[in-house]
MOPAC internal coordinates of N, CA, C and O (Angstrom, degrees):
PM7 1SCF
backbone

  N    0.0000 0     0.00 0     0.00 0    0    0    0
  C    1.4308 1     0.00 0     0.00 0    1    0    0
  C    1.5239 1   108.69 1     0.00 0    2    1    0
  O    1.2310 1   120.62 1   -47.71 1    3    2    1
  N    1.3176 1   116.42 1   132.29 1    3    2    1
  C    1.4552 1   121.99 1  -176.66 1    5    3    2
  C    1.5352 1   109.30 1  -112.28 1    6    5    3
  O    1.2310 1   120.29 1   -49.51 1    7    6    5
  N    1.3404 1   117.05 1   130.49 1    7    6    5
  C    1.4596 1   122.50 1   178.57 1    9    7    6
  C    1.5222 1   109.42 1   -98.45 1   10    9    7
  O    1.2310 1   120.97 1   -37.49 1   11   10    9
  N    1.3358 1   115.74 1   142.51 1   11   10    9
  C    1.4603 1   119.75 1   177.73 1   13   11   10
  C    1.5239 1   108.70 1   -76.96 1   14   13   11
  O    1.2310 1   120.57 1   -47.89 1   15   14   13
  N    1.3031 1   116.52 1   132.11 1   15   14   13
  C    1.4595 1   121.63 1  -178.89 1   17   15   14
  C    1.5232 1   109.99 1   -98.35 1   18   17   15
  O    1.2310 1   121.23 1   -28.00 1   19   18   17
  N    1.3172 1   115.26 1   152.00 1   19   18   17
  C    1.4530 1   119.48 1   175.37 1   21   19   18
  C    1.5270 1   109.06 1   -72.82 1   22   21   19
  O    1.2310 1   121.53 1   -34.95 1   23   22   21
  N    1.2842 1   114.67 1   145.05 1   23   22   21
  C    1.4623 1   118.26 1   174.62 1   25   23   22
  C    1.5127 1   108.65 1   -87.43 1   26   25   23
  O    1.2310 1   120.52 1   -14.14 1   27   26   25
  N    1.2844 1   116.61 1   165.86 1   27   26   25
  C    1.4648 1   121.41 1   178.72 1   29   27   26
  C    1.5226 1   110.83 1   -60.84 1   30   29   27
  O    1.2310 1   120.39 1   141.32 1   31   30   29
  N    1.3071 1   116.86 1   -38.68 1   31   30   29
  C    1.4678 1   121.66 1   179.71 1   33   31   30
  C    1.5255 1   110.94 1   -62.10 1   34   33   31
  O    1.2310 1   119.97 1   135.07 1   35   34   33
  N    1.3194 1   117.67 1   -44.93 1   35   34   33
  C    1.4655 1   121.20 1   179.40 1   37   35   34
  C    1.5241 1   110.85 1   -64.17 1   38   37   35
  O    1.2310 1   120.31 1   142.70 1   39   38   37
  N    1.3313 1   117.02 1   -37.30 1   39   38   37
  C    1.4648 1   121.06 1   178.80 1   41   39   38
  C    1.5301 1   111.08 1   -65.63 1   42   41   39
  O    1.2310 1   120.34 1   139.35 1   43   42   41
  N    1.3380 1   116.96 1   -40.65 1   43   42   41
  C    1.4642 1   120.85 1   178.67 1   45   43   42
  C    1.5215 1   110.34 1   -65.60 1   46   45   43
  O    1.2310 1   119.60 1   138.11 1   47   46   45
  N    1.3193 1   118.38 1   -41.89 1   47   46   45
  C    1.4699 1   122.03 1   178.46 1   49   47   46
  C    1.5336 1   110.05 1   -61.99 1   50   49   47
  O    1.2310 1   120.04 1   133.87 1   51   50   49
  N    1.3140 1   117.52 1   -46.13 1   51   50   49
  C    1.4663 1   121.06 1  -179.20 1   53   51   50
  C    1.5279 1   110.99 1   -64.06 1   54   53   51
  O    1.2310 1   119.98 1   137.78 1   55   54   53
  N    1.3161 1   117.65 1   -42.22 1   55   54   53
  C    1.4577 1   121.76 1   178.94 1   57   55   54
  C    1.5308 1   110.78 1   -64.39 1   58   57   55
  O    1.2310 1   120.28 1   138.01 1   59   58   57
  N    1.3284 1   117.06 1   -41.99 1   59   58   57
  C    1.4616 1   121.13 1   178.72 1   61   59   58
  C    1.5182 1   111.09 1   -63.28 1   62   61   59
  O    1.2310 1   120.32 1   137.84 1   63   62   61
  N    1.3128 1   116.99 1   -42.16 1   63   62   61
  C    1.4619 1   121.54 1   179.63 1   65   63   62
  C    1.5233 1   110.86 1   -62.75 1   66   65   63
  O    1.2310 1   120.24 1   135.55 1   67   66   65
  N    1.3207 1   117.15 1   -44.45 1   67   66   65
  C    1.4643 1   121.15 1   178.65 1   69   67   66
  C    1.5320 1   110.10 1   -63.76 1   70   69   67
  O    1.2310 1   119.68 1   139.58 1   71   70   69
  N    1.3184 1   118.21 1   -40.42 1   71   70   69
  C    1.4652 1   121.52 1   179.59 1   73   71   70
  C    1.5209 1   111.36 1   -64.14 1   74   73   71
  O    1.2310 1   119.95 1   138.85 1   75   74   73
  N    1.3249 1   117.71 1   -41.15 1   75   74   73
  C    1.4658 1   121.12 1   178.16 1   77   75   74
  C    1.5195 1   110.45 1   -64.51 1   78   77   75
  O    1.2310 1   119.87 1   136.47 1   79   78   77
  N    1.3189 1   117.86 1   -43.53 1   79   78   77
  C    1.4683 1   121.05 1   179.37 1   81   79   78
  C    1.5299 1   111.48 1   -64.08 1   82   81   79
  O    1.2310 1   120.24 1   139.61 1   83   82   81
  N    1.3141 1   117.14 1   -40.39 1   83   82   81
  C    1.4624 1   119.71 1   177.22 1   85   83   82
  C    1.5339 1   110.37 1   -65.17 1   86   85   83
  O    1.2310 1   120.02 1   139.70 1   87   86   85
  N    1.3121 1   117.57 1   -40.30 1   87   86   85
  C    1.4679 1   121.14 1   178.09 1   89   87   86
  C    1.5138 1   112.21 1   -62.28 1   90   89   87
  O    1.2310 1   120.25 1   134.48 1   91   90   89
  N    1.3242 1   117.13 1   -45.52 1   91   90   89
  C    1.4711 1   121.05 1   178.81 1   93   91   90
  C    1.5237 1   110.37 1   -63.81 1   94   93   91
  O    1.2310 1   120.22 1   136.59 1   95   94   93
  N    1.3173 1   117.18 1   -43.41 1   95   94   93
  C    1.4672 1   120.87 1   178.32 1   97   95   94
  C    1.5134 1   112.17 1   -61.74 1   98   97   95
  O    1.2310 1   120.10 1   139.59 1   99   98   97
  N    1.3132 1   117.41 1   -40.41 1   99   98   97
  C    1.4642 1   121.90 1   178.72 1  101   99   98
  C    1.5257 1   111.25 1   -65.74 1  102  101   99
  O    1.2310 1   120.09 1   139.81 1  103  102  101
  N    1.3345 1   117.43 1   -40.19 1  103  102  101
  C    1.4700 1   120.49 1   178.39 1  105  103  102
  C    1.5216 1   110.66 1   -64.08 1  106  105  103
  O    1.2310 1   120.05 1   135.77 1  107  106  105
  N    1.3199 1   117.50 1   -44.23 1  107  106  105
  C    1.4637 1   120.56 1   179.83 1  109  107  106
  C    1.5260 1   110.13 1   -63.51 1  110  109  107
  O    1.2310 1   120.57 1   134.77 1  111  110  109
  N    1.3202 1   116.52 1   -45.23 1  111  110  109
  C    1.4646 1   120.67 1  -179.37 1  113  111  110
  C    1.5236 1   111.49 1   -61.95 1  114  113  111
  O    1.2310 1   119.82 1   136.94 1  115  114  113
  N    1.3314 1   117.95 1   -43.06 1  115  114  113
  C    1.4659 1   120.23 1   179.78 1  117  115  114
  C    1.5189 1   111.75 1   -67.27 1  118  117  115
  O    1.2310 1   119.70 1   146.07 1  119  118  117
  N    1.3356 1   118.18 1   -33.93 1  119  118  117
  C    1.4702 1   120.39 1   176.45 1  121  119  118
  C    1.5134 1   111.68 1   -67.42 1  122  121  119
  O    1.2310 1   120.37 1   143.52 1  123  122  121
  N    1.3193 1   116.89 1   -36.48 1  123  122  121
  C    1.4673 1   120.10 1   177.72 1  125  123  122
  C    1.5236 1   109.93 1   -66.77 1  126  125  123
  O    1.2310 1   120.19 1   137.27 1  127  126  125
  N    1.3236 1   117.24 1   -42.73 1  127  126  125
  C    1.4608 1   120.26 1  -179.56 1  129  127  126
  C    1.5254 1   112.33 1   -68.62 1  130  129  127
  O    1.2310 1   120.04 1   146.93 1  131  130  129
  N    1.3202 1   117.53 1   -33.07 1  131  130  129
  C    1.4612 1   121.52 1  -176.53 1  133  131  130
  C    1.5252 1   112.33 1   -91.04 1  134  133  131
  O    1.2310 1   119.90 1  -170.36 1  135  134  133
  N    1.3100 1   117.80 1     9.64 1  135  134  133
  C    1.4542 1   120.96 1  -178.53 1  137  135  134
  C    1.5251 1   109.61 1   -58.01 1  138  137  135
  O    1.2310 1   120.48 1   -44.57 1  139  138  137
  N    1.3317 1   116.69 1   135.43 1  139  138  137
  C    1.4573 1   120.75 1  -178.28 1  141  139  138
  C    1.5199 1   112.53 1   -81.69 1  142  141  139
  O    1.2310 1   120.00 1   173.30 1  143  142  141
  N    1.3115 1   117.60 1    -6.70 1  143  142  141
  C    1.4515 1   120.48 1   179.94 1  145  143  142
  C    1.5324 1   109.28 1  -112.93 1  146  145  143
  O    1.2310 1   120.55 1   -79.06 1  147  146  145
  N    1.3188 1   116.55 1   100.94 1  147  146  145
  C    1.4605 1   119.76 1  -178.03 1  149  147  146
  C    1.5253 1   112.15 1   -73.54 1  150  149  147
  O    1.2310 1   121.50 1    -2.89 1  151  150  149
  N    1.3072 1   114.73 1   177.11 1  151  150  149
  C    1.4604 1   121.23 1  -178.87 1  153  151  150
  C    1.5254 1   111.17 1   -58.80 1  154  153  151
  O    1.2310 1   120.10 1   144.98 1  155  154  153
  N    1.3221 1   117.41 1   -35.02 1  155  154  153
  C    1.4741 1   121.01 1  -179.96 1  157  155  154
  C    1.5211 1   111.08 1   -59.80 1  158  157  155
  O    1.2310 1   120.11 1   146.18 1  159  158  157
  N    1.3320 1   117.39 1   -33.82 1  159  158  157
  C    1.4648 1   121.53 1   177.76 1  161  159  158
  C    1.5300 1   109.81 1   -61.54 1  162  161  159
  O    1.2310 1   120.23 1   132.14 1  163  162  161
  N    1.3156 1   117.16 1   -47.86 1  163  162  161
  C    1.4599 1   120.80 1  -178.59 1  165  163  162
  C    1.5302 1   111.31 1   -68.00 1  166  165  163
  O    1.2310 1   120.45 1   145.58 1  167  166  165
  N    1.3277 1   116.75 1   -34.42 1  167  166  165
  C    1.4630 1   119.73 1   176.15 1  169  167  166
  C    1.5272 1   110.44 1   -67.32 1  170  169  167
  O    1.2310 1   119.99 1   141.91 1  171  170  169
  N    1.3159 1   117.63 1   -38.09 1  171  170  169
  C    1.4653 1   121.12 1   178.40 1  173  171  170
  C    1.5242 1   110.67 1   -66.66 1  174  173  171
  O    1.2310 1   119.94 1   142.91 1  175  174  173
  N    1.3416 1   117.73 1   -37.09 1  175  174  173
  C    1.4672 1   120.05 1   176.58 1  177  175  174
  C    1.5300 1   110.61 1   -63.95 1  178  177  175
  O    1.2310 1   120.31 1   141.13 1  179  178  177
  N    1.3081 1   117.01 1   -38.87 1  179  178  177
  C    1.4747 1   120.30 1   176.62 1  181  179  178
  C    1.5273 1   110.12 1   -65.54 1  182  181  179
  O    1.2310 1   120.37 1   143.92 1  183  182  181
  N    1.3327 1   116.90 1   -36.08 1  183  182  181
  C    1.4613 1   120.99 1   177.38 1  185  183  182
  C    1.5328 1   110.71 1   -65.27 1  186  185  183
  O    1.2310 1   119.84 1   144.48 1  187  186  185
  N    1.3369 1   117.90 1   -35.52 1  187  186  185
  C    1.4644 1   121.71 1   176.92 1  189  187  186
  C    1.5234 1   110.08 1   -61.58 1  190  189  187
  O    1.2310 1   120.18 1   136.45 1  191  190  189
  N    1.3148 1   117.26 1   -43.55 1  191  190  189
  C    1.4677 1   119.83 1   178.13 1  193  191  190
  C    1.5151 1   110.76 1   -59.53 1  194  193  191
  O    1.2310 1   120.63 1   138.59 1  195  194  193
  N    1.3286 1   116.40 1   -41.41 1  195  194  193
  C    1.4665 1   120.67 1   178.78 1  197  195  194
  C    1.5297 1   110.92 1   -65.48 1  198  197  195
  O    1.2310 1   120.41 1   135.70 1  199  198  197
  N    1.3419 1   116.81 1   -44.30 1  199  198  197
  C    1.4721 1   120.16 1  -179.89 1  201  199  198
  C    1.5221 1   111.89 1   -63.63 1  202  201  199
  O    1.2310 1   120.37 1   140.88 1  203  202  201
  N    1.3322 1   116.90 1   -39.12 1  203  202  201
  C    1.4621 1   120.04 1   179.46 1  205  203  202
  C    1.5264 1   110.85 1   -66.46 1  206  205  203
  O    1.2310 1   120.15 1   139.99 1  207  206  205
  N    1.3161 1   117.32 1   -40.01 1  207  206  205
  C    1.4681 1   120.65 1   177.09 1  209  207  206
  C    1.5258 1   110.43 1   -62.41 1  210  209  207
  O    1.2310 1   120.60 1   135.89 1  211  210  209
  N    1.3356 1   116.46 1   -44.11 1  211  210  209
  C    1.4677 1   120.30 1   179.33 1  213  211  210
  C    1.5273 1   110.86 1   -65.07 1  214  213  211
  O    1.2310 1   120.21 1   143.29 1  215  214  213
  N    1.3263 1   117.20 1   -36.71 1  215  214  213
  C    1.4638 1   121.26 1   178.28 1  217  215  214
  C    1.5287 1   110.60 1   -62.41 1  218  217  215
  O    1.2310 1   120.55 1   135.86 1  219  218  217
  N    1.3307 1   116.56 1   -44.14 1  219  218  217
  C    1.4646 1   119.84 1   179.66 1  221  219  218
  C    1.5203 1   111.22 1   -64.94 1  222  221  219
  O    1.2310 1   120.43 1   142.04 1  223  222  221
  N    1.3193 1   116.79 1   -37.96 1  223  222  221
  C    1.4640 1   120.14 1  -179.20 1  225  223  222
  C    1.5253 1   111.88 1   -70.74 1  226  225  223
  O    1.2310 1   120.09 1   135.36 1  227  226  225
  N    1.3292 1   117.44 1   -44.64 1  227  226  225
  C    1.4624 1   121.75 1  -175.38 1  229  227  226
  C    1.5214 1   112.93 1   -82.33 1  230  229  227
  O    1.2310 1   120.18 1   157.26 1  231  230  229
  N    1.3244 1   117.26 1   -22.74 1  231  230  229
  C    1.4665 1   122.86 1  -176.77 1  233  231  230
  C    1.5187 1   111.65 1    54.30 1  234  233  231
  O    1.2310 1   121.26 1  -140.60 1  235  234  233
  N    1.3319 1   115.19 1    39.40 1  235  234  233
  C    1.4655 1   122.08 1   177.03 1  237  235  234
  C    1.5210 1   106.93 1  -103.87 1  238  237  235
  O    1.2310 1   120.79 1   -86.96 1  239  238  237
  N    1.3167 1   116.10 1    93.04 1  239  238  237
  C    1.4591 1   122.11 1  -172.74 1  241  239  238
  C    1.5300 1   111.02 1   -92.06 1  242  241  239
  O    1.2310 1   120.79 1   -96.71 1  243  242  241
  N    1.3312 1   116.09 1    83.29 1  243  242  241
  C    1.4527 1   122.22 1  -179.34 1  245  243  242
  C    1.5278 1   109.46 1  -127.95 1  246  245  243
  O    1.2310 1   121.39 1   -31.03 1  247  246  245
  N    1.3379 1   114.95 1   148.97 1  247  246  245
  C    1.4592 1   119.42 1   171.33 1  249  247  246
  C    1.5227 1   108.20 1   -75.56 1  250  249  247
  O    1.2310 1   120.60 1   -48.53 1  251  250  249
  N    1.3216 1   116.46 1   131.47 1  251  250  249
  C    1.4630 1   121.09 1  -177.68 1  253  251  250
  C    1.5174 1   110.08 1  -144.35 1  254  253  251
  O    1.2310 1   121.84 1   -17.59 1  255  254  253
  N    1.3211 1   114.09 1   162.41 1  255  254  253
  C    1.4615 1   121.43 1   170.93 1  257  255  254
  C    1.5225 1   107.24 1  -125.45 1  258  257  255
  O    1.2310 1   120.67 1   -55.00 1  259  258  257
  N    1.3076 1   116.33 1   125.00 1  259  258  257
  C    1.4563 1   122.71 1   179.78 1  261  259  258
  C    1.5218 1   109.09 1  -106.74 1  262  261  259
  O    1.2310 1   120.43 1   -39.55 1  263  262  261
  N    1.3206 1   116.79 1   140.45 1  263  262  261
  C    1.4529 1   121.39 1   174.20 1  265  263  262
  C    1.5231 1   107.16 1   -96.62 1  266  265  263
  O    1.2310 1   120.88 1   -57.91 1  267  266  265
  N    1.3196 1   115.92 1   122.09 1  267  266  265
  C    1.4568 1   120.30 1  -179.77 1  269  267  266
  C    1.5256 1   108.53 1  -129.85 1  270  269  267
  O    1.2310 1   121.10 1   -77.10 1  271  270  269
  N    1.3215 1   115.50 1   102.90 1  271  270  269
  C    1.4625 1   123.49 1   176.38 1  273  271  270
  C    1.5291 1   112.51 1    49.54 1  274  273  271
  O    1.2310 1   120.89 1  -131.32 1  275  274  273
  N    1.3288 1   115.90 1    48.68 1  275  274  273
  C    1.4571 1   120.31 1   177.20 1  277  275  274
  C    1.5198 1   114.61 1    85.27 1  278  277  275
  O    1.2310 1   119.85 1   179.39 1  279  278  277
  N    1.3163 1   117.90 1    -0.61 1  279  278  277
  C    1.4621 1   122.06 1   177.81 1  281  279  278
  C    1.5190 1   108.04 1  -116.22 1  282  281  279
  O    1.2310 1   120.99 1   -27.41 1  283  282  281
  N    1.3114 1   115.70 1   152.59 1  283  282  281
  C    1.4646 1   120.56 1   177.37 1  285  283  282
  C    1.5207 1   109.23 1   -99.99 1  286  285  283
  O    1.2310 1   120.81 1   -45.48 1  287  286  285
  N    1.3234 1   116.05 1   134.52 1  287  286  285
  C    1.4594 1   122.40 1   170.68 1  289  287  286
  C    1.5260 1   105.59 1  -111.92 1  290  289  287
  O    1.2310 1   121.20 1   -67.28 1  291  290  289
  N    1.3204 1   115.30 1   112.72 1  291  290  289
  C    1.4644 1   121.28 1  -176.46 1  293  291  290
  C    1.5179 1   108.89 1   -98.32 1  294  293  291
  O    1.2310 1   121.07 1   -58.35 1  295  294  293
  N    1.3324 1   115.56 1   121.65 1  295  294  293
  C    1.4627 1   121.94 1   178.79 1  297  295  294
  C    1.5266 1   107.89 1  -104.15 1  298  297  295
  O    1.2310 1   120.59 1   -58.66 1  299  298  297
  N    1.3190 1   116.48 1   121.34 1  299  298  297
  C    1.4628 1   121.36 1   179.64 1  301  299  298
  C    1.5242 1   108.26 1  -124.84 1  302  301  299
  O    1.2310 1   120.64 1   -50.14 1  303  302  301
  N    1.3158 1   116.37 1   129.86 1  303  302  301
  C    1.4590 1   121.64 1  -178.02 1  305  303  302
  C    1.5220 1   108.59 1  -122.00 1  306  305  303
  O    1.2310 1   121.11 1   -50.49 1  307  306  305
  N    1.3267 1   115.49 1   129.51 1  307  306  305
  C    1.4621 1   120.09 1   177.65 1  309  307  306
  C    1.5285 1   108.86 1  -149.88 1  310  309  307
  O    1.2310 1   120.53 1   -23.40 1  311  310  309
  N    1.3457 1   116.60 1   156.60 1  311  310  309
  C    1.4653 1   119.21 1   177.28 1  313  311  310
  C    1.5282 1   110.60 1   -62.00 1  314  313  311
  O    1.2310 1   120.80 1   -39.51 1  315  314  313
  N    1.3091 1   116.08 1   140.49 1  315  314  313
  C    1.4659 1   121.06 1  -179.23 1  317  315  314
  C    1.5210 1   109.24 1   -85.12 1  318  317  315
  O    1.2310 1   120.73 1   -66.44 1  319  318  317
  N    1.3186 1   116.20 1   113.56 1  319  318  317
  C    1.4686 1   124.03 1   179.32 1  321  319  318
  C    1.5309 1   112.55 1    51.23 1  322  321  319
  O    1.2310 1   121.01 1  -138.67 1  323  322  321
  N    1.3263 1   115.67 1    41.33 1  323  322  321
  C    1.4574 1   120.71 1   175.47 1  325  323  322
  C    1.5239 1   115.13 1    82.58 1  326  325  323
  O    1.2310 1   119.58 1   175.94 1  327  326  325
  N    1.3181 1   118.41 1    -4.06 1  327  326  325
  C    1.4573 1   122.07 1  -179.75 1  329  327  326
  C    1.5307 1   108.79 1   -86.20 1  330  329  327
  O    1.2310 1   120.31 1   -67.17 1  331  330  329
  N    1.3301 1   117.01 1   112.83 1  331  330  329
  C    1.4672 1   120.51 1  -176.53 1  333  331  330
  C    1.5225 1   113.43 1   -74.61 1  334  333  331
  O    1.2310 1   119.66 1   168.49 1  335  334  333
  N    1.3152 1   118.25 1   -11.51 1  335  334  333
  C    1.4637 1   120.89 1   177.74 1  337  335  334
  C    1.5261 1   112.27 1   -95.36 1  338  337  335
  O    1.2310 1   120.37 1   174.84 1  339  338  337
  N    1.3080 1   116.90 1    -5.16 1  339  338  337
  C    1.4635 1   121.57 1   177.99 1  341  339  338
  C    1.5303 1   107.59 1  -126.10 1  342  341  339
  O    1.2310 1   121.26 1   -62.54 1  343  342  341
  N    1.3319 1   115.19 1   117.46 1  343  342  341
  C    1.4584 1   120.20 1  -175.58 1  345  343  342
  C    1.5199 1   111.25 1  -108.10 1  346  345  343
  O    1.2310 1   121.61 1   -35.45 1  347  346  345
  N    1.3211 1   114.53 1   144.55 1  347  346  345
  C    1.4576 1   120.50 1   172.89 1  349  347  346
  C    1.5228 1   107.23 1  -103.10 1  350  349  347
  O    1.2310 1   120.58 1   -59.12 1  351  350  349
  N    1.3176 1   116.50 1   120.88 1  351  350  349
  C    1.4538 1   122.52 1   178.76 1  353  351  350
  C    1.5216 1   107.22 1  -105.21 1  354  353  351
  O    1.2310 1   120.78 1   -60.63 1  355  354  353
  N    1.3348 1   116.11 1   119.37 1  355  354  353
  C    1.4666 1   121.10 1   179.77 1  357  355  354
  C    1.5172 1   109.01 1  -111.37 1  358  357  355
  O    1.2310 1   120.96 1   -47.03 1  359  358  357
  N    1.3188 1   115.76 1   132.97 1  359  358  357
  C    1.4574 1   121.83 1   173.91 1  361  359  358
  C    1.5271 1   107.35 1  -117.47 1  362  361  359
  O    1.2310 1   120.81 1   -50.34 1  363  362  361
  N    1.3234 1   116.05 1   129.66 1  363  362  361
  C    1.4580 1   121.20 1   178.51 1  365  363  362
  C    1.5209 1   108.15 1  -123.02 1  366  365  363
  O    1.2310 1   120.67 1   -53.41 1  367  366  365
  N    1.3364 1   116.33 1   126.59 1  367  366  365
  C    1.4605 1   121.70 1   174.38 1  369  367  366
  C    1.5188 1   106.46 1   -91.79 1  370  369  367
  O    1.2310 1   121.26 1   -55.88 1  371  370  369
  N    1.3211 1   115.20 1   124.12 1  371  370  369
  C    1.4581 1   119.87 1  -175.47 1  373  371  370
  C    1.5200 1   109.11 1  -133.85 1  374  373  371
  O    1.2310 1   121.19 1   -42.43 1  375  374  373
  N    1.3113 1   115.33 1   137.57 1  375  374  373
  C    1.4588 1   121.69 1   175.51 1  377  375  374
  C    1.5193 1   107.37 1  -127.94 1  378  377  375
  O    1.2310 1   120.79 1   -75.54 1  379  378  377
  N    1.3186 1   116.10 1   104.46 1  379  378  377
  C    1.4628 1   120.07 1  -174.54 1  381  379  378
  C    1.5193 1   109.62 1    64.83 1  382  381  379
  O    1.2310 1   120.35 1    59.14 1  383  382  381
  N    1.3072 1   116.94 1  -120.86 1  383  382  381
  C    1.4639 1   121.64 1   178.25 1  385  383  382
  C    1.5312 1   112.19 1   -93.52 1  386  385  383
  O    1.2310 1   119.81 1   170.36 1  387  386  385
  N    1.3273 1   117.96 1    -9.64 1  387  386  385
  C    1.4694 1   121.61 1  -177.15 1  389  387  386
  C    1.5160 1   111.57 1   -87.53 1  390  389  387
  O    1.2310 1   120.86 1   -53.35 1  391  390  389
  N    1.3147 1   115.95 1   126.65 1  391  390  389
  C    1.4629 1   120.85 1   173.18 1  393  391  390
  C    1.5176 1   107.46 1   -97.23 1  394  393  391
  O    1.2310 1   120.58 1   -59.42 1  395  394  393
  N    1.3312 1   116.49 1   120.58 1  395  394  393
  C    1.4599 1   120.92 1  -177.65 1  397  395  394
  C    1.5155 1   111.85 1   -86.50 1  398  397  395
  O    1.2310 1   120.63 1   141.25 1  399  398  397
  N    1.3295 1   116.41 1   -38.75 1  399  398  397
  C    1.4546 1   118.50 1  -169.12 1  401  399  398
  C    1.5097 1   109.50 1  -160.72 1  402  401  399
  O    1.2310 1   120.57 1   -37.90 1  403  402  401
  N    1.3254 1   116.51 1   142.10 1  403  402  401
  C    1.4582 1   121.92 1   169.73 1  405  403  402
  C    1.5111 1   107.54 1  -127.00 1  406  405  403
  O    1.2310 1   121.62 1   -50.93 1  407  406  405
  N    1.3194 1   114.50 1   129.07 1  407  406  405
  C    1.4625 1   120.66 1  -178.28 1  409  407  406
  C    1.5190 1   107.50 1  -125.39 1  410  409  407
  O    1.2310 1   120.56 1   -45.71 1  411  410  409
  N    1.3342 1   116.53 1   134.29 1  411  410  409
  C    1.4667 1   120.64 1  -177.31 1  413  411  410
  C    1.5178 1   109.68 1  -121.90 1  414  413  411
  O    1.2310 1   121.68 1   -39.03 1  415  414  413
  N    1.3510 1   114.39 1   140.97 1  415  414  413
  C    1.4628 1   121.76 1   178.18 1  417  415  414
  C    1.5230 1   108.43 1  -133.03 1  418  417  415
  O    1.2310 1   121.01 1   -25.69 1  419  418  417
  N    1.3089 1   115.67 1   154.31 1  419  418  417
  C    1.4651 1   121.15 1   172.27 1  421  419  418
  C    1.5132 1   108.33 1  -109.49 1  422  421  419
  O    1.2310 1   121.45 1   -37.39 1  423  422  421
  N    1.3132 1   114.82 1   142.61 1  423  422  421
  C    1.4612 1   120.29 1   179.77 1  425  423  422
  C    1.5271 1   108.48 1  -142.19 1  426  425  423
  O    1.2310 1   120.79 1   -37.22 1  427  426  425
  N    1.3224 1   116.09 1   142.78 1  427  426  425
  C    1.4577 1   121.20 1   177.87 1  429  427  426
  C    1.5265 1   108.20 1   -88.04 1  430  429  427
  O    1.2310 1   121.12 1   -52.92 1  431  430  429
  N    1.3264 1   115.47 1   127.08 1  431  430  429
  C    1.4541 1   120.91 1   178.91 1  433  431  430
  C    1.5231 1   107.81 1  -142.71 1  434  433  431
  O    1.2310 1   121.17 1   -52.99 1  435  434  433
  N    1.3019 1   115.36 1   127.01 1  435  434  433
  C    1.4532 1   119.07 1  -179.24 1  437  435  434
  C    1.5314 1   109.53 1   -91.25 1  438  437  435
  O    1.2310 1   121.65 1   -37.63 1  439  438  437
  N    1.3243 1   114.45 1   142.37 1  439  438  437
  C    1.4654 1   122.17 1   175.96 1  441  439  438
  C    1.5147 1   113.09 1    59.18 1  442  441  439
  O    1.2310 1   120.05 1  -135.05 1  443  442  441
  N    1.3042 1   117.51 1    44.95 1  443  442  441
  C    1.4625 1   121.48 1   177.32 1  445  443  442
  C    1.5187 1   109.47 1   -77.68 1  446  445  443
  O    1.2310 1   120.51 1   -48.33 1  447  446  445
  N    1.3200 1   116.63 1   131.67 1  447  446  445
  C    1.4693 1   121.52 1   175.29 1  449  447  446
  C    1.5168 1   107.38 1  -114.69 1  450  449  447
  O    1.2310 1   120.77 1   -53.04 1  451  450  449
  N    1.3046 1   116.14 1   126.96 1  451  450  449
  C    1.4537 1   121.96 1  -176.74 1  453  451  450
  C    1.4995 1   112.44 1   -73.66 1  454  453  451
  O    1.2310 1   120.10 1   180.00 1  455  454  453

């Protein structure tokens, strides 16, 4: 029984393909490791969603600063373009002097006093 052998050309093609795949995988892996937004950033964004939901439920429209795992979440509420019935709620994730993210929402609130 005779087995078909690979030719040198086929071996070079297979080796090149494997090298390209390893290179692409290494680039993706290094980009994930070097990401400037750590897991704490994504957890803080999830905390903002929770805080905004609680704000809408409680209707307690106050400027506050929350401490979340060593980061500050700053909540700022002000009338949107002078309209006292429409409020702009801004959340800023801050770590020391670095601001990671600012997220703004609009909410309807009657009889808001600044």
